MIKEKE-19844 format. One record per residue (C-alpha): residue in one letter; chain; x, y, z. Coordinates in pm, 1 decimal, decimal comma. Each point is the difference from the previous one (the first is absolute). Layout:
N
<pt residuo="a" cadena="A" px="X" py="Y" pz="Z"/>
...
This chain:
192
<pt residuo="x" cadena="A" px="-501,4" py="8938,5" pz="11035,6"/>
<pt residuo="x" cadena="A" px="257,8" py="-144,9" pz="-156,8"/>
<pt residuo="x" cadena="A" px="354,0" py="-3,1" pz="102,0"/>
<pt residuo="x" cadena="A" px="95,1" py="114,3" pz="-332,1"/>
<pt residuo="x" cadena="A" px="-238,0" py="300,1" pz="66,3"/>
<pt residuo="x" cadena="A" px="76,4" py="84,9" pz="326,9"/>
<pt residuo="x" cadena="A" px="420,7" py="-41,9" pz="-84,5"/>
<pt residuo="x" cadena="A" px="-91,1" py="257,2" pz="-306,2"/>
<pt residuo="x" cadena="A" px="-205,5" py="270,2" pz="193,5"/>
<pt residuo="x" cadena="A" px="311,3" py="-10,3" pz="264,3"/>
<pt residuo="x" cadena="A" px="271,4" py="100,1" pz="-243,0"/>
<pt residuo="x" cadena="A" px="-222,7" py="261,2" pz="-158,7"/>
<pt residuo="x" cadena="A" px="-93,0" py="186,0" pz="296,0"/>
<pt residuo="x" cadena="A" px="322,7" py="238,0" pz="99,9"/>
<pt residuo="x" cadena="A" px="199,0" py="-51,9" pz="289,5"/>
<pt residuo="x" cadena="A" px="-84,0" py="240,8" pz="335,9"/>
<pt residuo="x" cadena="A" px="208,8" py="312,0" pz="-15,6"/>
<pt residuo="x" cadena="A" px="281,7" py="-9,5" pz="243,4"/>
<pt residuo="x" cadena="A" px="39,9" py="274,7" pz="202,6"/>
<pt residuo="x" cadena="A" px="317,8" py="168,6" pz="-109,0"/>
<pt residuo="x" cadena="A" px="234,1" py="188,7" pz="205,8"/>
<pt residuo="x" cadena="A" px="11,9" py="424,5" pz="-49,7"/>
<pt residuo="x" cadena="A" px="223,8" py="103,9" pz="-256,8"/>
<pt residuo="x" cadena="A" px="255,7" py="218,6" pz="244,7"/>
<pt residuo="x" cadena="A" px="-2,2" py="370,2" pz="-72,6"/>
<pt residuo="x" cadena="A" px="345,5" py="-83,8" pz="-180,7"/>
<pt residuo="x" cadena="A" px="-64,3" py="-216,0" pz="-218,5"/>
<pt residuo="x" cadena="A" px="-340,3" py="185,4" pz="-85,8"/>
<pt residuo="x" cadena="A" px="232,3" py="296,8" pz="-77,9"/>
<pt residuo="x" cadena="A" px="251,5" py="-197,6" pz="-169,5"/>
<pt residuo="x" cadena="A" px="-320,9" py="-142,3" pz="-232,3"/>
<pt residuo="x" cadena="A" px="-129,0" py="379,7" pz="-72,2"/>
<pt residuo="x" cadena="A" px="356,7" py="124,7" pz="-78,2"/>
<pt residuo="x" cadena="A" px="75,0" py="-262,3" pz="-235,8"/>
<pt residuo="x" cadena="A" px="-320,5" py="21,6" pz="-186,5"/>
<pt residuo="x" cadena="A" px="27,5" py="373,5" pz="10,3"/>
<pt residuo="x" cadena="A" px="354,1" py="-46,1" pz="-182,9"/>
<pt residuo="x" cadena="A" px="-168,9" py="-199,1" pz="-232,2"/>
<pt residuo="x" cadena="A" px="-275,4" py="234,0" pz="-90,1"/>
<pt residuo="x" cadena="A" px="232,8" py="320,9" pz="-27,7"/>
<pt residuo="x" cadena="A" px="129,3" py="-107,9" pz="-353,2"/>
<pt residuo="x" cadena="A" px="-330,3" py="-98,9" pz="-127,7"/>
<pt residuo="x" cadena="A" px="-146,8" py="294,1" pz="124,4"/>
<pt residuo="x" cadena="A" px="238,7" py="238,0" pz="-170,0"/>
<pt residuo="x" cadena="A" px="-20,5" py="-184,6" pz="-335,7"/>
<pt residuo="x" cadena="A" px="-385,5" py="47,1" pz="58,1"/>
<pt residuo="x" cadena="A" px="67,8" py="373,7" pz="37,7"/>
<pt residuo="x" cadena="A" px="245,3" py="32,3" pz="-283,2"/>
<pt residuo="x" cadena="A" px="-228,7" py="-186,0" pz="-227,1"/>
<pt residuo="x" cadena="A" px="-255,3" py="249,8" pz="130,5"/>
<pt residuo="x" cadena="A" px="195,1" py="263,6" pz="-81,0"/>
<pt residuo="x" cadena="A" px="141,2" py="-122,8" pz="-333,0"/>
<pt residuo="x" cadena="A" px="-390,0" py="-58,7" pz="-127,4"/>
<pt residuo="x" cadena="A" px="-107,3" py="366,8" pz="104,2"/>
<pt residuo="x" cadena="A" px="311,0" py="187,8" pz="-164,0"/>
<pt residuo="x" cadena="A" px="81,2" py="62,7" pz="-340,5"/>
<pt residuo="x" cadena="A" px="364,6" py="3,3" pz="69,4"/>
<pt residuo="x" cadena="A" px="231,7" py="-275,9" pz="-233,3"/>
<pt residuo="x" cadena="A" px="218,4" py="-223,8" pz="164,3"/>
<pt residuo="x" cadena="A" px="-144,3" py="-94,9" pz="329,0"/>
<pt residuo="x" cadena="A" px="-96,3" py="-336,3" pz="86,1"/>
<pt residuo="x" cadena="A" px="-272,7" py="-225,4" pz="-178,1"/>
<pt residuo="x" cadena="A" px="-324,2" py="67,9" pz="192,7"/>
<pt residuo="x" cadena="A" px="-119,3" py="-326,9" pz="-58,6"/>
<pt residuo="x" cadena="A" px="288,5" py="-161,7" pz="103,5"/>
<pt residuo="x" cadena="A" px="57,6" py="186,1" pz="330,9"/>
<pt residuo="x" cadena="A" px="-323,2" py="-27,0" pz="114,7"/>
<pt residuo="x" cadena="A" px="-37,1" py="-368,1" pz="-84,8"/>
<pt residuo="x" cadena="A" px="316,5" py="-71,0" pz="203,6"/>
<pt residuo="x" cadena="A" px="-136,3" py="228,0" pz="292,7"/>
<pt residuo="x" cadena="A" px="-357,5" py="-220,1" pz="-15,6"/>
<pt residuo="x" cadena="A" px="218,4" py="-332,6" pz="-0,5"/>
<pt residuo="x" cadena="A" px="183,0" py="81,9" pz="298,8"/>
<pt residuo="x" cadena="A" px="-307,2" py="26,1" pz="237,7"/>
<pt residuo="x" cadena="A" px="-133,9" py="-366,8" pz="10,7"/>
<pt residuo="x" cadena="A" px="385,0" py="-47,3" pz="104,7"/>
<pt residuo="x" cadena="A" px="-56,7" py="266,3" pz="292,0"/>
<pt residuo="x" cadena="A" px="-262,6" py="-200,4" pz="111,3"/>
<pt residuo="x" cadena="A" px="160,5" py="-353,7" pz="20,8"/>
<pt residuo="x" cadena="A" px="242,6" py="143,0" pz="209,7"/>
<pt residuo="x" cadena="A" px="-233,3" py="128,9" pz="217,0"/>
<pt residuo="x" cadena="A" px="-198,6" py="-310,5" pz="24,4"/>
<pt residuo="x" cadena="A" px="234,4" py="-222,2" pz="8,1"/>
<pt residuo="x" cadena="A" px="276,4" py="176,7" pz="243,4"/>
<pt residuo="x" cadena="A" px="-267,9" py="85,5" pz="242,6"/>
<pt residuo="x" cadena="A" px="-119,3" py="-382,2" pz="16,7"/>
<pt residuo="x" cadena="A" px="-303,0" py="-33,6" pz="-178,8"/>
<pt residuo="x" cadena="A" px="-130,2" py="-309,4" pz="-31,8"/>
<pt residuo="x" cadena="A" px="-186,1" py="-45,3" pz="-341,1"/>
<pt residuo="x" cadena="A" px="210,6" py="314,6" pz="-185,3"/>
<pt residuo="x" cadena="A" px="-104,8" py="-68,8" pz="-357,5"/>
<pt residuo="x" cadena="A" px="-337,4" py="70,1" pz="112,7"/>
<pt residuo="x" cadena="A" px="64,7" py="271,4" pz="195,1"/>
<pt residuo="x" cadena="A" px="235,9" py="180,8" pz="-250,1"/>
<pt residuo="x" cadena="A" px="-288,2" py="-66,0" pz="-256,6"/>
<pt residuo="x" cadena="A" px="-245,2" py="193,1" pz="261,7"/>
<pt residuo="x" cadena="A" px="296,3" py="294,6" pz="66,6"/>
<pt residuo="x" cadena="A" px="7,5" py="31,9" pz="-438,5"/>
<pt residuo="x" cadena="A" px="-382,5" py="-33,4" pz="-22,5"/>
<pt residuo="x" cadena="A" px="-23,0" py="293,0" pz="304,4"/>
<pt residuo="x" cadena="A" px="240,0" py="190,9" pz="-149,0"/>
<pt residuo="x" cadena="A" px="-152,0" py="73,9" pz="-320,7"/>
<pt residuo="x" cadena="A" px="-354,5" py="36,0" pz="135,3"/>
<pt residuo="x" cadena="A" px="137,8" py="265,4" pz="214,1"/>
<pt residuo="x" cadena="A" px="312,6" py="173,2" pz="-207,9"/>
<pt residuo="x" cadena="A" px="-231,5" py="50,0" pz="-335,9"/>
<pt residuo="x" cadena="A" px="-263,0" py="184,0" pz="147,7"/>
<pt residuo="x" cadena="A" px="219,6" py="211,3" pz="268,3"/>
<pt residuo="x" cadena="A" px="182,2" py="89,1" pz="-306,7"/>
<pt residuo="x" cadena="A" px="-311,5" py="103,4" pz="-180,6"/>
<pt residuo="x" cadena="A" px="-126,9" py="205,3" pz="241,3"/>
<pt residuo="x" cadena="A" px="321,4" py="176,0" pz="123,2"/>
<pt residuo="x" cadena="A" px="122,0" py="66,5" pz="-352,4"/>
<pt residuo="x" cadena="A" px="327,0" py="-104,8" pz="34,3"/>
<pt residuo="x" cadena="A" px="127,2" py="-380,3" pz="-24,8"/>
<pt residuo="x" cadena="A" px="279,7" py="36,9" pz="296,3"/>
<pt residuo="x" cadena="A" px="-278,3" py="27,3" pz="248,6"/>
<pt residuo="x" cadena="A" px="-186,5" py="-292,0" pz="-156,2"/>
<pt residuo="x" cadena="A" px="349,6" py="-207,2" pz="1,4"/>
<pt residuo="x" cadena="A" px="52,0" py="47,7" pz="393,6"/>
<pt residuo="x" cadena="A" px="-349,3" py="-55,8" pz="59,6"/>
<pt residuo="x" cadena="A" px="-21,1" py="-294,3" pz="-229,0"/>
<pt residuo="x" cadena="A" px="334,6" py="-124,6" pz="177,8"/>
<pt residuo="x" cadena="A" px="-137,6" py="54,3" pz="344,0"/>
<pt residuo="x" cadena="A" px="-319,9" py="-163,0" pz="-16,3"/>
<pt residuo="x" cadena="A" px="165,4" py="-318,7" pz="-159,6"/>
<pt residuo="x" cadena="A" px="275,7" py="15,0" pz="278,8"/>
<pt residuo="x" cadena="A" px="-278,3" py="14,3" pz="268,8"/>
<pt residuo="x" cadena="A" px="-89,6" py="-386,1" pz="-111,1"/>
<pt residuo="x" cadena="A" px="385,3" py="-102,0" pz="-117,1"/>
<pt residuo="x" cadena="A" px="132,1" py="79,6" pz="377,8"/>
<pt residuo="x" cadena="A" px="-98,8" py="-247,8" pz="240,7"/>
<pt residuo="x" cadena="A" px="-260,5" py="139,3" pz="270,2"/>
<pt residuo="x" cadena="A" px="103,1" py="-93,6" pz="356,1"/>
<pt residuo="x" cadena="A" px="-261,6" py="-17,9" pz="270,8"/>
<pt residuo="x" cadena="A" px="-62,0" py="337,9" pz="111,0"/>
<pt residuo="x" cadena="A" px="85,4" py="169,1" pz="-369,2"/>
<pt residuo="x" cadena="A" px="-310,0" py="187,3" pz="-110,6"/>
<pt residuo="x" cadena="A" px="-91,5" py="-3,0" pz="-376,9"/>
<pt residuo="x" cadena="A" px="-166,4" py="309,6" pz="88,0"/>
<pt residuo="x" cadena="A" px="365,1" py="188,8" pz="109,0"/>
<pt residuo="x" cadena="A" px="140,0" py="-138,0" pz="-308,9"/>
<pt residuo="x" cadena="A" px="-251,9" py="116,1" pz="-206,9"/>
<pt residuo="x" cadena="A" px="16,9" py="378,5" pz="136,8"/>
<pt residuo="x" cadena="A" px="355,2" py="-0,1" pz="18,8"/>
<pt residuo="x" cadena="A" px="38,0" py="-86,8" pz="-387,7"/>
<pt residuo="x" cadena="A" px="-305,1" py="280,9" pz="-33,5"/>
<pt residuo="x" cadena="A" px="257,4" py="250,0" pz="166,7"/>
<pt residuo="x" cadena="A" px="260,5" py="-80,7" pz="-219,6"/>
<pt residuo="x" cadena="A" px="-193,1" py="21,3" pz="-319,2"/>
<pt residuo="x" cadena="A" px="-152,1" py="317,2" pz="127,7"/>
<pt residuo="x" cadena="A" px="361,3" py="146,0" pz="70,7"/>
<pt residuo="x" cadena="A" px="134,2" py="-131,6" pz="-329,0"/>
<pt residuo="x" cadena="A" px="-332,2" py="188,0" pz="-183,4"/>
<pt residuo="x" cadena="A" px="118,2" py="341,2" pz="190,4"/>
<pt residuo="x" cadena="A" px="358,1" py="-66,6" pz="-94,0"/>
<pt residuo="x" cadena="A" px="-119,9" py="-60,5" pz="-383,0"/>
<pt residuo="x" cadena="A" px="-162,5" py="341,2" pz="14,7"/>
<pt residuo="x" cadena="A" px="233,9" py="237,0" pz="187,3"/>
<pt residuo="x" cadena="A" px="371,9" py="-135,4" pz="-5,8"/>
<pt residuo="x" cadena="A" px="218,0" py="0,4" pz="-262,8"/>
<pt residuo="x" cadena="A" px="38,1" py="-329,5" pz="-178,6"/>
<pt residuo="x" cadena="A" px="273,1" py="-106,3" pz="166,0"/>
<pt residuo="x" cadena="A" px="-180,0" py="-85,7" pz="327,1"/>
<pt residuo="x" cadena="A" px="-153,2" py="-237,7" pz="-191,6"/>
<pt residuo="x" cadena="A" px="289,4" py="-233,2" pz="30,0"/>
<pt residuo="x" cadena="A" px="-93,5" py="-107,8" pz="343,2"/>
<pt residuo="x" cadena="A" px="-327,5" py="-96,0" pz="-83,4"/>
<pt residuo="x" cadena="A" px="54,7" py="-408,4" pz="-10,7"/>
<pt residuo="x" cadena="A" px="118,5" py="15,8" pz="361,2"/>
<pt residuo="x" cadena="A" px="-319,6" py="145,5" pz="147,8"/>
<pt residuo="x" cadena="A" px="-266,0" py="-343,3" pz="-41,0"/>
<pt residuo="x" cadena="A" px="229,7" py="-250,7" pz="171,9"/>
<pt residuo="x" cadena="A" px="156,6" py="223,5" pz="270,0"/>
<pt residuo="x" cadena="A" px="-403,4" py="113,6" pz="86,1"/>
<pt residuo="x" cadena="A" px="-106,6" py="-298,7" pz="33,2"/>
<pt residuo="x" cadena="A" px="333,1" py="-133,0" pz="241,5"/>
<pt residuo="x" cadena="A" px="-114,4" py="337,1" pz="229,1"/>
<pt residuo="x" cadena="A" px="-346,5" py="-131,2" pz="-31,0"/>
<pt residuo="x" cadena="A" px="93,3" py="-334,7" pz="148,6"/>
<pt residuo="x" cadena="A" px="193,2" py="159,0" pz="270,0"/>
<pt residuo="x" cadena="A" px="-246,6" py="233,9" pz="100,0"/>
<pt residuo="x" cadena="A" px="-229,0" py="-311,1" pz="10,5"/>
<pt residuo="x" cadena="A" px="236,9" py="-193,6" pz="220,3"/>
<pt residuo="x" cadena="A" px="42,0" py="283,8" pz="250,2"/>
<pt residuo="x" cadena="A" px="-385,0" py="51,3" pz="43,4"/>
<pt residuo="x" cadena="A" px="-29,3" py="-346,1" pz="63,2"/>
<pt residuo="x" cadena="A" px="272,0" py="-6,5" pz="280,1"/>
<pt residuo="x" cadena="A" px="-159,8" py="279,9" pz="174,9"/>
<pt residuo="x" cadena="A" px="-362,2" py="-128,2" pz="-5,1"/>
<pt residuo="x" cadena="A" px="112,3" py="-361,1" pz="112,3"/>
<pt residuo="x" cadena="A" px="277,5" py="106,8" pz="243,2"/>
């Protein structure tokens, strides 16, 4: 084998993954809080667009523009989650999170018969990927937490007034943070 071939092969292989130190609870919750604060106006814009598109009243926001604004915010939520949690290859992680958001959000909206539940499920599914998982964090626990948040949203949509839907964007990211804390406590109990 020539020296040039071995040099090029060395450059194309990715460097080994260094062990990153776990996220502190304070940093994780700061990341979740900032991402939630970014998600809330986007969610409200999507909600305004959905209401305006189904309403026959004049004088509301442009439905297309409001929906577009809401949808444009979601990748930035995933970027905040990935970068602030210390994902090494955050652009790829954000792309996977967006794909997962669409793959989960659209079918859940169709099955539930409302867009709000789909938004919560889709954002939660993407956030499961975007927020870095440390050792001891269970993807299964995160998925269960997002499913619970989506089910709770579905119940709110069916039974409560529309004003109960305003806090819905807080649910998916908070559920993931709580799921991670549950996983950490389980691991601490079993190891200690």
